[in-house]
C-alpha positions, -999 to 999 in steps of 0.1 A, spaced: -925 -346 -12 -916 -374 12 -887 -395 1 -872 -369 -22 -838 -353 -16 -838 -315 -21 -803 -309 -36 -791 -287 -64 -764 -302 -86 -739 -277 -101 -717 -289 -129 -692 -266 -144 -666 -259 -171 -631 -247 -163 -631 -209 -169 -594 -207 -180 -590 -242 -195 -622 -243 -215 -636 -208 -220 -603 -191 -227 -581 -218 -243 -605 -238 -265 -623 -229 -297 -660 -220 -298 -667 -254 -313 -649 -271 -285 -667 -250 -258 -700 -260 -274 -690 -297 -274 -679 -296 -238 -711 -279 -228 -732 -304 -247 -713 -333 -231 -718 -318 -196 -755 -314 -202 -757 -350 -215 -740 -362 -184 -766 -344 -162 -795 -355 -183 -824 -366 -161 -814 -345 -132 -841 -318 -130 -820 -299 -103 -789 -294 -124 -774 -259 -128 -751 -251 -157 -725 -225 -145 -690 -217 -156 -665 -229 -130 -660 -194 -116 -652 -159 -128 -644 -158 -164 -610 -142 -171 -607 -109 -189 -602 -116 -225 -625 -146 -227 -635 -148 -263 -671 -137 -268 -676 -164 -294 -669 -189 -267 -696 -174 -245 -720 -175 -274 -712 -212 -280 -718 -219 -243 -752 -203 -243 -761 -218 -277 -755 -253 -263 -775 -245 -232 -804 -232 -252 -804 -262 -276 -807 -287 -247 -841 -303 -244 -863 -283 -220 -872 -300 -187 -908 -309 -182 -927 -287 -157 -924 -296 -121 -953 -317 -108 
């Protein structure tokens, strides 16, 4: 559409500092906070900040995905 900027925003969470060192509850909170900061941006992608180190607790990955799934869905593109 004219006047729109076609850009994808990628926010991320630190793989070692968040996914490996924090609790599952803290990972979920950080993920929720990041999604809240990006609210209103339909072009936001929620990735980790890079490769997850070996030994990343699976509970932390579950918390990340649970927070992502609980985020309000974006309306369909017009």
